[in-house]
C-alpha positions as CSV (number, residue, x, y, z in Angstrom):
1,N,20.3,-8.8,10.5
2,E,21.4,-6.7,7.4
3,V,19.4,-5.8,4.2
4,R,21.0,-6.1,0.8
5,L,20.3,-2.8,-1.7
6,T,21.6,-3.5,-5.3
7,F,21.5,-0.9,-8.0
8,V,19.5,-2.1,-11.2
9,G,19.6,0.8,-13.1
10,H,18.1,4.5,-13.4
11,A,15.9,4.2,-10.3
12,S,15.3,0.6,-9.6
13,F,17.2,-1.3,-6.9
14,L,16.6,-4.5,-5.9
15,I,16.0,-5.1,-1.8
16,E,16.7,-8.2,-0.1
17,S,15.5,-9.0,3.4
18,P,17.2,-11.6,5.6
19,A,14.3,-13.8,5.1
20,G,14.9,-13.5,1.6
21,V,11.9,-11.6,0.3
22,R,13.1,-9.5,-2.9
23,I,11.7,-6.3,-3.9
24,V,12.0,-4.2,-7.1
25,T,11.6,-0.8,-7.0
26,D,10.3,1.3,-10.2
27,Y,9.7,-2.0,-12.2
28,N,9.5,-1.5,-15.6
29,G,10.2,-3.3,-19.0
30,V,14.1,-1.7,-19.3
31,H,16.2,-2.3,-15.6
32,R,15.2,-5.5,-14.2
33,P,17.3,-7.8,-12.2
34,A,18.1,-11.5,-13.2
35,V,15.9,-12.6,-10.3
36,V,12.0,-12.8,-10.3
37,P,10.9,-10.7,-6.8
38,E,7.9,-11.2,-4.7
39,I,7.0,-7.6,-4.7
40,V,7.5,-4.7,-7.1
41,T,6.7,-0.9,-6.7
42,M,5.9,1.6,-9.7
43,N,6.0,5.0,-8.0
44,N,5.1,6.9,-11.0
45,A,2.9,5.9,-14.3
46,H,6.4,7.0,-16.4
47,T,7.5,4.8,-19.0
48,T,10.8,3.8,-17.5
49,H,9.2,4.0,-14.1
50,Y,6.3,1.3,-14.5
51,T,4.9,-1.5,-17.0
52,D,1.8,-3.2,-17.5
53,W,3.6,-6.3,-18.0
54,V,4.1,-7.8,-14.5
55,D,5.7,-11.4,-14.8
56,P,2.7,-13.6,-13.2
57,A,5.2,-14.9,-10.9
58,I,5.2,-11.7,-8.9
59,R,3.0,-11.8,-5.7
60,H,2.4,-8.1,-5.5
61,A,2.8,-4.9,-7.7
62,L,2.4,-1.9,-6.2
63,R,1.4,1.0,-8.1
64,G,1.8,4.4,-6.7
65,W,-0.4,6.5,-8.7
66,A,-4.3,7.6,-8.3
67,T,-5.9,5.7,-10.6
68,E,-9.2,7.9,-9.7
69,P,-9.6,11.7,-9.2
70,G,-9.1,12.2,-5.3
71,K,-8.4,8.5,-4.6
72,P,-4.3,8.2,-4.0
73,A,-2.9,4.7,-4.0
74,Q,-2.6,3.4,-0.4
75,H,-0.6,0.4,0.3
76,D,0.5,-1.3,3.6
77,L,1.6,-5.0,3.0
78,T,3.6,-7.3,5.4
79,E,5.7,-10.1,4.0
80,K,7.5,-12.1,6.0
81,D,10.2,-9.8,7.6
82,V,9.3,-6.9,5.4
83,R,6.7,-4.0,5.4
84,V,6.0,-2.0,2.5
85,R,3.9,1.3,2.5
86,N,3.3,4.6,0.5
87,V,2.9,7.9,1.0
88,P,1.0,9.8,-2.1
89,T,2.6,13.0,-3.2
90,N,1.7,14.9,-6.4
91,V,3.5,15.3,-9.9
92,R,3.3,17.9,-12.9
93,D,2.4,16.6,-16.2
94,W,3.3,17.9,-19.3
95,S,1.0,20.9,-19.7
96,G,2.4,22.1,-16.7
97,D,-1.1,21.0,-14.7
98,T,-0.5,18.9,-11.1
99,R,-1.8,15.2,-11.2
100,Y,-2.5,15.0,-7.3
101,G,-1.5,11.7,-6.0
102,G,0.6,10.9,-9.3
103,N,3.6,9.6,-7.2
104,S,4.6,7.6,-4.3
105,I,7.4,7.8,-1.9
106,F,7.8,4.2,-0.5
107,V,8.8,2.9,2.3
108,F,10.3,-0.2,3.1
109,E,10.6,-1.6,7.1
110,V,13.4,-4.3,7.0
111,A,16.2,-5.3,9.0
112,G,15.7,-2.6,11.8
113,L,16.0,-0.1,9.2
114,C,13.4,2.2,7.2
115,L,14.7,2.8,3.5
116,A,12.6,5.2,1.3
117,H,12.4,5.6,-2.4
118,L,11.2,9.5,-3.4
119,G,10.3,8.3,-7.1
120,H,9.6,11.0,-9.1
121,L,9.0,13.4,-6.4
122,H,8.3,17.1,-7.9
123,H,8.1,19.1,-4.5
124,D,9.2,19.9,-1.3
125,L,7.3,17.6,1.8
126,T,4.5,18.7,4.0
127,D,4.7,18.2,7.9
128,E,1.9,15.8,7.0
129,H,4.7,14.1,4.5
130,L,7.2,13.9,7.3
131,A,5.3,12.4,10.1
132,Q,3.5,9.6,7.8
133,L,7.3,9.2,6.3
134,G,8.6,8.6,10.2
135,Q,12.2,8.5,10.8
136,I,14.0,7.2,7.3
137,D,17.3,5.8,7.7
138,V,18.2,5.6,4.0
139,L,17.1,7.6,1.2
140,L,17.0,7.0,-2.6
141,V,17.1,10.5,-4.2
142,P,16.6,11.3,-7.8
143,V,19.6,13.8,-8.7
144,D,18.5,14.8,-12.4
145,G,18.0,18.3,-11.6
146,G,14.7,18.5,-14.4
147,F,12.6,16.0,-14.9
148,T,11.8,15.6,-10.9
149,M,13.2,18.8,-9.2
150,A,16.4,21.2,-9.3
151,Q,19.0,19.5,-7.4
152,E,19.1,22.8,-4.9
153,F,15.8,21.7,-4.2
154,M,16.2,18.2,-3.8
155,K,19.2,18.8,-1.6
156,D,16.0,20.6,0.6
157,V,14.1,17.7,0.8
158,I,17.1,15.4,1.6
159,A,17.6,18.1,4.9
160,Q,13.5,17.7,5.7
161,I,14.2,13.9,5.9
162,R,17.4,13.9,7.5
163,P,18.7,9.7,6.6
164,A,21.6,8.4,7.7
165,V,22.4,7.4,4.0
166,V,21.7,9.0,0.7
167,I,21.9,7.5,-2.2
168,P,21.7,8.9,-5.1
169,M,19.4,7.6,-8.6
170,H,18.0,8.7,-11.6
171,Y,20.7,11.2,-12.8
172,F,20.8,10.2,-16.3
173,S,25.0,11.1,-17.1
174,P,27.7,11.3,-14.8
175,S,27.9,14.9,-15.3
176,R,24.6,15.7,-13.4
177,L,25.9,13.5,-10.8
178,Q,29.0,15.6,-10.2
179,R,26.9,18.5,-10.2
180,F,25.1,16.7,-7.5
181,L,28.0,15.9,-5.7
182,D,29.7,19.0,-5.8
183,M,26.9,21.1,-4.5
184,V,26.8,19.0,-1.2
185,R,30.2,17.8,-0.7
186,D,30.6,20.4,2.4
187,E,27.6,18.7,4.2
188,Y,27.4,15.1,3.3
189,P,30.9,13.0,2.8
190,A,30.6,10.5,-0.2
191,K,31.5,6.9,-0.6
192,T,32.1,5.3,-3.9
193,Q,32.3,1.5,-3.9
194,A,32.8,-0.6,-7.3
195,D,30.0,-3.4,-6.4
196,P,26.5,-2.4,-7.2
197,T,25.4,-3.8,-4.2
198,I,25.3,-1.7,-0.8
199,V,24.8,-4.1,2.6
200,L,23.0,-2.3,5.4
201,S,22.2,-2.8,9.0
202,R,21.6,-1.0,11.8
203,Q,24.8,-1.5,13.5
204,T,26.6,-0.4,10.4
205,L,24.6,3.1,9.5
206,P,27.3,6.1,9.6
207,W,27.2,8.6,12.0
208,K,27.3,11.4,10.0
209,Q,25.2,11.7,7.0
210,T,26.7,9.9,4.3
211,I,26.2,9.3,0.3
212,V,27.0,6.2,-0.8
213,L,27.8,5.5,-4.6
214,P,27.0,2.2,-5.6
215,G,28.6,0.6,-8.6
216,P,27.0,0.5,-12.0
217,H,25.2,-2.6,-12.8
């Protein structure tokens, strides 16, 4: 009853369920695993977070942004032992305006765990967002500190969600990642591993909130 989470690159991870369902987050034309997944999610319509060229062998391609004003993306999909759903959020555009429903936090319920991928989150979360998310065990967090949110603000989002495991992503350089780790070290111990694959289960979740750093792909 374990889920395998493999870092593919940037903000893309391969999630593998006990029943063999494979999911790729932030599926794009740059970072892709060698296997063809059954499900792909694309949080944000940005070049490194989505693609219009989806392998036809993929059964479900879930796009996380509103295609019409006032109509945010809504997904709730079950495939064997996996449920995938989304919580819409907003993003800034390059002009400084807000694109309402321009991003989704995707939630993956698998092997008795809830994993959430924040995507390109640009703001803190409301009580409504937190209620829609529910209890999150594993959180995939962008820590670039600029294109999404300042690292100090992203730290506040982590405190809002209170996951058992935090996995940083979307950090562009080792120095940006290290700045984030230095900032949170007093609250979140960090565990680094050489392997890009993390094996997770309800029984092995840490008792204290922990940062886990998978190895490079």
